[in-house]
C-alpha positions in Angstrom: 85.9 74.5 101.8 82.5 77.0 100.4 78.9 76.3 100.6 76.5 76.1 97.9 75.1 79.1 99.7 77.4 80.8 101.7 80.4 82.8 100.2 82.7 82.4 102.6 84.5 79.1 103.9 82.7 77.0 106.0 85.9 75.3 107.5 89.4 74.0 106.2 90.5 70.3 105.6 93.7 68.3 105.0 94.7 66.9 101.3 95.5 63.4 102.4 95.3 61.9 98.6 95.0 63.6 95.2 91.7 62.1 95.7 90.7 62.6 99.6 90.5 65.3 101.7 89.9 65.4 105.2 87.9 67.9 107.4 85.3 67.8 110.5 82.0 66.3 110.1 80.5 69.3 112.0 82.3 71.6 109.1 80.5 69.8 106.8 77.5 70.1 108.5 77.5 73.4 108.5 78.8 73.9 104.5 76.0 71.8 103.6 73.7 74.4 106.1 72.9 71.8 108.9 72.7 71.7 112.2 76.4 71.6 113.2 76.2 68.9 115.5 73.7 66.4 113.3 74.4 62.7 113.2 73.4 61.4 110.3 75.9 61.1 107.3 75.0 63.3 104.3 72.9 61.7 101.4 75.4 60.8 98.7 73.8 62.9 96.0 75.1 66.0 98.2 78.1 68.0 97.1 80.5 70.5 98.2 82.8 72.9 96.9 85.9 73.0 97.9 89.3 74.6 96.4 92.6 73.1 97.6 95.4 75.3 97.7 99.4 73.9 97.4 101.7 76.8 96.9 101.0 79.3 93.3 98.4 76.2 92.5 94.6 76.5 93.4 92.6 73.1 92.5 88.2 73.5 92.9 86.1 70.6 92.4 83.0 69.2 94.6 83.2 66.4 96.5 81.0 63.9 98.2 81.5 62.9 101.7 82.7 58.8 101.6 83.5 58.6 105.3 81.4 59.9 108.2 82.7 59.8 111.8 79.6 62.0 113.5 80.2 63.5 116.8 79.3 61.3 119.8 79.3 61.0 123.5 81.7 59.4 125.7 82.3 59.1 129.6 85.6 60.0 129.6 85.7 63.4 127.8 83.6 66.3 128.8 83.4 67.2 124.7 83.0 63.9 123.0 85.0 61.3 120.2 84.6 61.6 116.8 83.5 64.4 114.7 85.3 63.3 111.2 85.2 63.2 107.7 86.5 62.2 104.8 85.6 64.1 100.9 86.4 62.5 98.0 87.3 65.4 95.0 85.4 64.6 92.1 88.0 66.4 90.0 91.4 64.9 91.3 94.4 67.3 92.4 97.7 67.2 90.2 100.4 64.9 91.3 102.2 68.4 91.7 100.0 69.2 94.9 101.6 67.4 97.7 99.1 65.9 100.5 100.0 66.6 104.1 102.5 64.8 106.0 101.8 63.2 109.3 103.2 62.0 112.7 101.9 61.6 116.2 100.6 64.8 118.2 102.8 65.1 121.5 102.0 67.9 124.4 104.7 70.4 124.4 104.8 71.0 120.0 104.4 73.9 118.7 102.2 73.9 115.8 100.1 76.8 113.1 97.2 76.6 111.5 95.1 78.7 108.9 91.7 80.1 108.1 90.0 77.9 105.3 90.0 80.4 103.5 93.4 80.3 101.9 95.2 83.8 102.6 98.3 83.0 103.8 97.9 85.9 106.4 95.3 84.2 108.6 98.0 81.8 110.3 97.7 81.1 114.0 100.2 79.8 116.6 99.4 77.8 119.3 101.4 75.1 121.6 100.0 71.5 122.0 99.5 71.6 126.0 97.7 68.5 127.8 95.6 65.3 126.4 91.8 64.4 127.0 91.1 61.4 127.2 90.3 61.6 122.7 91.0 65.3 122.5 94.0 67.5 123.2 94.0 71.2 124.9 95.9 73.6 122.6 96.6 76.8 124.1 97.3 80.7 122.2 99.6 83.6 123.5 97.2 87.3 123.5 99.4 87.9 120.3 98.8 87.2 116.1 95.9 85.5 115.2 93.5 83.3 117.2 91.5 80.3 116.0 88.4 80.6 115.6 85.5 79.8 112.9 87.0 79.0 109.5 90.3 77.0 111.3 87.9 73.6 112.3 88.9 70.5 110.0 92.7 72.0 108.8 95.9 70.8 109.7 98.2 71.4 112.9 101.3 71.6 111.2 104.6 71.6 113.4 106.0 75.6 114.0 109.7 73.8 113.3 109.0 71.4 110.4 105.8 73.4 108.4 105.9 69.9 106.1 104.7 68.0 109.4 101.2 67.9 110.6 100.2 66.3 114.0 96.5 66.5 114.1 93.1 68.6 113.4 91.8 72.1 114.8 87.9 70.8 115.7 87.1 73.9 118.3 87.5 76.5 120.6 87.1 75.9 124.4 83.4 78.3 124.2 81.7 79.5 126.7 78.6 77.2 127.5 80.6 74.8 129.2 82.5 74.5 132.8 85.3 76.9 131.5 84.0 80.5 130.7 86.0 83.4 128.1 87.4 84.8 131.0 89.3 81.5 132.3 89.8 80.4 128.8 90.5 83.0 126.0 92.8 81.4 123.4 91.8 77.3 124.2 91.4 75.2 121.1 90.6 71.6 120.8 92.8 69.1 118.6 92.8 66.1 117.7 95.3 64.0 117.5 96.6 62.0 114.5 96.8 58.8 115.9 93.1 59.5 116.4 92.1 60.0 113.6 94.2 56.7 112.3 92.1 54.5 114.8 89.0 56.2 113.2 90.1 56.2 109.6 90.9 52.1 111.0 87.9 51.6 112.9 85.5 53.2 110.2 87.2 50.1 107.6 88.3 53.2 105.3 90.7 50.8 104.1 90.9 52.6 100.4 91.4 55.6 102.2 94.2 54.7 104.2 96.3 52.5 101.5 96.1 55.4 99.0 97.4 57.9 101.4 99.6 55.6 103.5 102.1 55.3 100.7 104.2 51.9 100.9 107.7 53.0 101.7 110.3 53.0 99.1 110.9 49.7 99.2 110.3 48.7 95.2 113.8 48.8 93.1 112.7 47.8 90.1 112.7 51.4 88.6 116.4 52.0 89.9 118.4 51.9 86.8 121.7 49.9 86.9 124.6 51.3 89.2 122.8 53.9 90.6 123.3 52.3 94.2 127.1 52.3 93.5 126.8 56.0 92.0 124.8 56.6 95.6 127.9 55.5 97.8 130.6 57.5 95.1 128.9 60.6 96.6 129.7 60.3 100.3 132.3 60.1 102.8 130.8 58.1 105.1 127.6 56.6 106.4 126.6 59.5 108.0 127.3 61.8 105.3 124.9 59.4 102.7 122.3 59.3 106.2 122.4 63.3 107.1 121.8 64.1 103.4 119.0 61.6 102.7 117.5 63.1 105.9 117.7 66.5 104.3 116.2 65.3 101.4 113.1 63.3 102.8 112.7 66.9 104.6 112.5 68.5 101.3 109.8 66.1 99.8 107.7 66.1 103.6 108.7 62.5 103.6 110.0 60.2 106.0 112.5 57.6 105.4 111.8 54.0 107.3 115.1 54.0 107.5 115.6 57.0 109.7 113.0 54.9 112.6 114.6 51.7 114.1 113.2 48.2 113.5 111.1 49.6 110.1 113.2 49.4 107.8 113.2 47.0 104.7 116.2 47.6 102.7 119.7 49.5 103.5 119.3 53.1 103.7 121.4 53.0 100.4 118.8 51.4 98.6 115.9 52.8 100.1 117.3 56.1 98.9 117.7 55.1 95.2 113.8 53.3 95.1 113.2 57.5 96.4 115.2 59.4 94.1 113.4 57.0 90.7 110.1 56.8 92.0 109.7 60.0 93.4 109.6 62.8 90.7 111.0 65.7 92.4 113.6 63.8 94.5 116.6 63.4 91.9 116.8 66.8 91.0 115.9 67.9 94.3 119.2 65.6 95.9 121.4 67.4 92.9 119.9 70.7 94.1 121.1 70.2 98.1 124.6 68.5 96.3 125.4 70.9 93.9 127.5 73.1 96.3 128.8 70.8 98.5 130.5 68.3 96.2 134.3 68.5 94.5 135.3 68.4 90.9 135.2 64.9 90.9 132.1 63.9 92.9 130.1 66.7 90.6 130.8 63.9 87.4 129.3 60.8 89.9 126.2 63.4 90.7 125.9 64.1 86.8 125.8 60.7 85.7 123.3 59.5 88.5 121.2 62.5 87.4 121.6 61.3 84.0 120.1 58.0 84.3 116.9 59.4 85.2 116.3 60.9 81.9 115.4 57.2 81.0 112.9 57.4 83.8 109.4 57.6 83.1 108.1 60.4 85.8 111.8 62.0 86.7 111.2 65.5 86.6 113.8 67.7 85.4 113.2 70.7 88.8 113.7 70.4 92.2 111.3 71.0 94.9 112.5 74.5 95.3 113.0 75.1 91.6 109.4 74.6 90.7 107.8 76.8 93.5 110.2 79.5 92.6 109.1 79.5 88.5 105.3 79.4 89.3 105.4 81.9 91.7 107.8 84.1 88.9 105.3 83.1 86.0 102.0 84.1 88.0 102.6 88.0 87.6 104.3 87.2 84.4 100.7 85.3 82.8 99.0 88.2 84.5 100.8 91.4 82.7 101.7 89.1 79.7 98.1 86.8 78.9 99.4 85.7 75.2 103.4 85.7 76.1 103.3 82.6 77.5 101.3 80.2 74.9 103.4 82.6 72.1 107.0 81.4 73.3 105.8 77.8 73.8 104.6 77.7 69.9 107.9 79.0 68.8 110.4 77.4 72.1 108.3 73.6 71.3 108.1 74.3 67.2 110.4 71.2 66.4 109.2 69.1 69.1 107.0 66.1 68.3 103.9 66.7 70.2 103.3 70.3 71.0 100.9 70.3 74.8 97.4 71.4 73.5 97.3 74.4 75.4 100.7 76.3 73.3 97.1 76.9 71.2 94.6 78.0 73.2 96.5 81.6 73.7 96.0 82.5 76.8 96.4 80.1 79.8 94.4 80.8 83.6 96.7 80.6 86.4 95.1 77.6 87.5 96.1 75.7 84.7 100.3 77.4 84.6 101.3 74.1 87.6 99.6 71.8 85.2 101.5 73.8 81.8 104.9 73.7 83.5 104.9 69.9 84.4 104.1 69.2 80.5 107.2 70.2 79.7 109.2 69.6 83.2 111.8 66.4 82.4 115.2 66.3 81.5 115.9 65.4 78.3 119.0 65.2 76.0 118.9 68.7 74.9 121.7 70.8 75.7 119.4 73.3 77.4 115.5 71.1 78.3 112.5 72.7 76.4 111.8 74.3 79.9 114.5 76.3 80.5 114.7 77.7 76.7 110.9 78.4 77.6 111.9 80.9 80.6 114.8 82.4 78.9 112.4 83.3 75.8 109.7 84.9 78.4 112.3 86.5 79.7 113.4 88.4 76.9 110.0 89.1 76.2 108.4 90.8 79.8 108.0 94.8 80.8 108.9 94.7 83.8 112.6 95.0 84.1 112.8 93.1 87.8 111.0 90.3 86.6 113.3 90.2 83.9 116.4 89.7 86.7 114.3 87.4 88.7 113.7 85.0 85.1 117.1 85.3 84.8 118.6 84.5 88.0 116.3 81.4 88.0 117.9 80.6 84.7 121.2 80.9 86.1 120.5 78.6 88.8 119.2 75.8 87.1 121.5 75.6 84.4 124.2 75.8 87.2 122.7 72.7 89.3 122.3 71.2 85.6 126.2 71.8 84.6 125.2 73.1 82.0 127.9 75.5 80.1 127.0 79.4 80.8 127.9 80.1 76.9 124.6 77.9 76.2 122.5 80.5 78.2 124.0 83.1 76.6 123.3 81.9 72.6 119.6 80.9 74.2 119.8 84.8 75.4 120.2 86.2 71.6 118.0 83.8 69.9 115.3 85.2 72.4 115.9 88.2 72.6 116.0 88.4 68.3 112.2 86.7 69.1 111.5 88.8 71.4 111.9 92.1 69.1 110.0 90.5 66.2 107.4 89.3 67.9 103.5 90.3 67.0 102.4 92.0 70.1 98.4 90.8 70.4 95.8 93.7 70.6 94.7 93.3 74.7 92.4 95.5 75.6 90.5 98.8 74.5 90.2 101.2 77.1 86.5 104.0 76.4 86.4 106.7 78.6 82.6 107.4 78.8 80.9 111.0 79.8 77.5 111.6 78.9 77.4 114.7 76.7 73.9 115.9 77.6 71.0 115.2 80.2 69.0 113.1 77.7 71.2 110.6 77.4 71.3 110.6 74.0 75.5 111.3 73.5 78.6 110.7 74.7 82.4 112.2 75.3 84.4 109.6 74.3 88.4 108.7 74.9 90.0 105.2 72.9 92.9 103.9 73.5 94.5 100.9 72.1 96.4 98.5 74.7 99.4 96.4 73.2 101.3 93.4 75.5 103.6 95.0 77.4 103.3 98.3 75.9 101.9 101.8 76.7 98.0 102.4 75.9 98.2 104.1 72.3 95.4 106.5 71.7 93.4 105.7 69.2 93.3 109.1 67.1 89.3 110.0 67.0 88.0 112.9 68.3 86.1 112.9 71.5 82.3 113.3 69.7 80.4 113.7 71.3 79.1 110.4 70.2 75.8 108.1 69.8 75.3 105.2 71.5 75.6 103.0 68.0 78.9 105.5 66.4 80.6 104.5 69.5 79.6 100.4 69.0 80.5 100.6 66.0 84.0 102.7 66.2 84.7 99.9 69.5 84.4 97.1 66.8 86.4 98.8 64.1 89.4 98.9 66.1 89.1 95.4 67.3 88.7 94.5 63.8 90.6 96.5 61.9 94.0 95.3 64.6 92.6 91.7 64.6 95.1 89.6 66.5 94.8 87.3 63.0 92.7 84.2 64.8 95.5 83.1 66.6 94.6 85.4 69.8 91.6 85.7 71.5 89.6 89.5 71.2 90.9 92.1 73.4 88.8 93.0 76.5 86.9 96.0 76.5 87.4 98.3 80.0 84.6 100.8 79.8 85.5 103.9 82.2 83.0 106.2 83.4 82.2 107.8 86.8 80.3 106.9 89.3 76.7 108.7 88.2 76.8 106.6 84.9 77.5 102.9 86.3 74.0 102.2 84.8 75.2 102.7 81.4 74.1 99.7 79.6 76.8 100.2 76.8 77.2 95.8 76.7 73.8 96.0 74.8 74.9 98.8 72.2 75.1 97.7 68.2 78.7 97.0 67.3 77.4 96.3 63.4 74.8 94.4 61.8 74.6 90.9 60.6 74.4 92.8 57.1 77.5 94.8 57.3 79.7 91.9 58.7 78.3 89.7 55.6 78.9 92.7 53.6 82.6 93.4 54.4 83.1 89.4 53.1 81.8 90.3 49.5 78.7 89.0 50.4 75.9 90.4 48.9 72.1 88.7 50.8 69.3 90.8 50.7 67.2 88.1 51.9 69.4 87.7 54.8 67.2 89.0 57.4 69.2 91.8 59.3 69.7 91.8 63.0 71.9 93.7 65.4 75.6 92.2 67.1 76.1 93.7 70.6 79.2 94.9 72.2 78.8 92.5 75.3 77.6 89.6 72.9 81.0 89.9 70.9 83.4 90.4 73.8 84.1 90.1 76.9 84.0 93.4 78.5 83.7 95.4 81.4 82.9 98.6 83.2 85.3 100.8 85.4 85.0 103.3 87.8 87.2 105.7 86.8 86.8 107.7 90.7 85.1 107.1 93.6 86.2 110.2 95.4 87.4 114.1 94.3 89.5 113.7 97.9 93.1 112.6 96.9 94.1 110.6 99.7 90.3 109.0 100.3 91.1 108.1 96.9 94.1 106.9 96.8 93.2 104.4 100.1 90.3 103.3 98.6 92.9 101.8 95.4 95.1 100.0 98.1 92.2 98.5 99.6 91.2 97.6 95.9 95.0 95.6 94.9 94.7 94.3 98.9 91.6 92.9 97.9 92.5 91.3 94.7 96.0 89.8 96.2 94.1 88.5 98.5 93.0 85.3 96.3 89.7 84.8 98.1 87.5 84.7 94.4 84.4 82.7 96.1 81.8 85.7 95.8 79.9 87.3 98.2 76.2 87.3 97.7 74.5 90.7 98.9 70.5 89.9 99.2 67.8 92.3 98.9 67.0 91.7 103.2 71.1 92.7 104.2 71.5 95.4 106.7 73.6 98.3 105.4 74.8 98.7 108.8 75.8 94.9 109.2 77.6 94.6 105.7 79.5 98.2 106.3 81.1 96.5 109.0 81.8 93.3 107.4 83.6 95.2 105.0 85.8 95.9 107.0 86.1 92.7 109.4 85.1 89.1 108.0 85.4 90.1 104.5 87.9 92.0 104.2 89.4 90.2 101.9 86.5 89.8 99.6 87.2 90.2 95.8 83.9 89.7 94.1 80.6 90.9 95.2 76.5 89.4 93.4 74.0 92.1 94.1 70.5 91.6 94.3 67.3 93.2 95.4 65.5 96.4 93.9 67.4 98.7 92.2 67.5 101.5 95.2 68.7 98.6 97.3 71.5 97.3 94.5 72.4 101.6 94.2 73.2 101.2 98.0 74.8 98.1 97.9 77.4 99.4 95.0 78.2 102.3 96.3 79.3 100.2 99.8 81.3 97.9 97.7 82.9 100.1 95.7 84.1 102.9 98.4 85.1 99.1 100.1 87.3 98.5 96.9 85.9 95.4 96.1 87.5 95.1 92.3 84.2 92.7 90.8 80.5 93.3 91.1 78.1 91.4 89.7 74.1 92.7 89.6 71.3 92.2 87.2 70.2 95.6 85.7 66.9 95.1 85.0 66.2 92.8 88.5 63.4 94.8 89.8 62.1 92.7 92.6 64.1 89.9 95.2 62.7 87.1 93.4 64.9 87.8 90.2 68.1 87.0 92.1 67.8 83.5 89.9 67.8 85.1 86.7 71.6 85.3 87.7 72.2 81.8 88.8 73.8 80.6 85.5 76.3 82.8 85.7 77.3 82.9 89.8 76.5 78.8 90.6 80.0 77.3 89.4 81.7 79.7 88.1 85.0 81.1 88.7 86.4 84.4 89.4 88.6 83.7 86.3 86.2 82.6 84.3 83.1 85.6 85.1 84.0 87.5 82.1 83.4 84.6 79.4 80.8 83.0 81.3 79.0 86.9 81.2 79.7 87.3 77.5 78.4 84.0 77.1 75.3 84.9 78.8 74.8 87.8 76.8 75.1 86.3 73.5 72.6 83.8 74.9 70.3 86.2 75.5 70.6 88.9 72.9 70.5 86.1 70.0 67.7 84.5 71.0 69.0 81.4 72.5 68.1 82.5 76.1 65.0 83.4 77.2 66.0 85.4 79.9 65.5 89.2 81.2 68.2 89.4 83.1 70.7 92.2 81.6 73.6 91.6 83.5 76.2 94.6 84.6 79.5 94.3 86.1 83.0 96.0 87.7 85.9 94.5 87.1 88.7 96.5 88.0 92.3 94.8 87.7 94.5 96.7 89.6 97.4 95.3 86.9 95.4 96.5 84.2 96.7 100.1 84.1 94.7 103.0 82.6 95.2 105.6 80.5 95.8 109.0 82.3 92.0 110.1 82.1 90.9 113.6 80.2 90.3 117.0 82.1 86.4 116.8 81.6 84.6 120.1 81.8 87.7 122.0 81.7 88.0 125.3 78.6 90.3 124.2 75.7 92.7 126.2 77.1 92.6 124.7 80.7 96.0 123.2 82.1 95.9 119.4 81.8 96.6 117.1 84.8 99.9 116.9 84.2 100.0 120.6 83.6 98.4 121.0 86.4 101.6 119.1 88.2 104.3 121.0 86.8 102.8 124.4 87.4 102.9 123.5 91.3 
């Protein structure tokens, strides 16, 4: 959960349903910039930024408070009661983002919590020790991570079953209470789920409760005829049926009423049948659990049961495990080949009655991967379902051999679970191989390596490479110069046009590689072409037209990239490792560094609480920004944004339209659009946003040896001579 002003997580929360998030009231106060113990309910207009994470999925939304249980004093408790809030998301999470499953908290449970920032490495383990009048106390051993600021409001999951939570983290026992920090090192206050339920009832949060506490699977209206009989024929005994039903429920994060004596409404086999045809991935998950344990005769029965699901709306092709594994594989594939998924989908689905709209987009943001998979995640009468064919085609075209092997293994496992003959996959792979060899690889990047050629900054030495998807960079075949800024701008624009992507794909990304002393080069403002040039290229002669420049930064997504920060190889390798770590950490909220930021504090914070920050925004006077920029780059921050023309702290607001609510993945286009409005007159603004964007997944060509005489050894030559 994020505030509108601060870049770090104010706390954590638990997804109750696609619409509702449970957290602590003091976390909401912190996120809104209020005193933590404020009891006044936030206004309806107050909005918080929330990031919901589920495996590889990310869902960013704003939210408002709909249930408010402020902290209150209690005569039976040292620490008081209450301190709960329920938020309603303005954009509900996807159905695939499963809400938390709950059970009552009891003493002795070992539980695990995560920081609200979402980093998987922030897990902290503790043990529920004793109950107070309202809270439960949890104590942790002196090893691993400790629960601290940023964990409040987050669910406590059972360590032996991370699909089930038992309560919320609410606070750490601090030293202004009866126990000092020497007496209590890692004691945490927790709110048990049973108290949360009581408070929601008391607050009359009927809609929240109804949406979270899904009714038992008693509606048999969607169960096809014969499904219960097929279920009974799958198992030798009631005990075996009960065992497999329990395994399935655990995989889905659910509990069948038949497991709890006195609560069952239907016989187990009928409740299980209702679950299989109500919960989207239940049928596929049961088939996955049974594939390797049933004999040939029962396998036929299982196949008949699965076939019944093809006629039911909402029954998914993939099991829970298959779905999670696929998303984990597609994320790096999409990063390395940003246009491949849409290209392959257009080919595989060309005969489909209706194509999902995203196949025409050219690229697909990581945040939309799960939704794209869901569009195709349906079983069908096809011998090979479209989703399985799509993954086969993706495998045929990816560059990395290990990734191909993993995608092929996923296809083999799903095909075997579906009972498909291996020859079908063999035929599909042959078709995919032919397609991969003939497909057009779009121009994805133009890499421009710049170095000032004279002290007056009028001319530059320039090396340019073209990068096509899945291929090594190719030299553009032009001399090193020197060139003027306008000559370089026109050369870049000409290369992009010469190797145009035919309108199907986005324009290439422009990587401008410079030394650390040349980050002030205003390359985004260089002229790429003029209006009259563009008209002439179309065969249009218009003397009356007013000529105007077309600017690189307005035409293309582009950013600066640092050639190296340190000439020391060991130090530079360490910086590059930090950069890769920050990029992989996935913390996409910006750290805003203001004029009055203390450099000493910033240096320490970059190795402590901000060690996973991947995006910073710099404000203040030029001399202050220069120091901030040096710290960020030295500490391996991959993305840095600043206003090149800002001369005063008050100028910080000029970047508000970019920074305000833009996700990191959308930042390059937001910056390009901003520049377009500024340079072409749609926006009156003095801001000139400059950006460093250093994605470790976008490899750079071997840089030239600046300053060496013509007969000097190249970098590769030096390596060979050692």
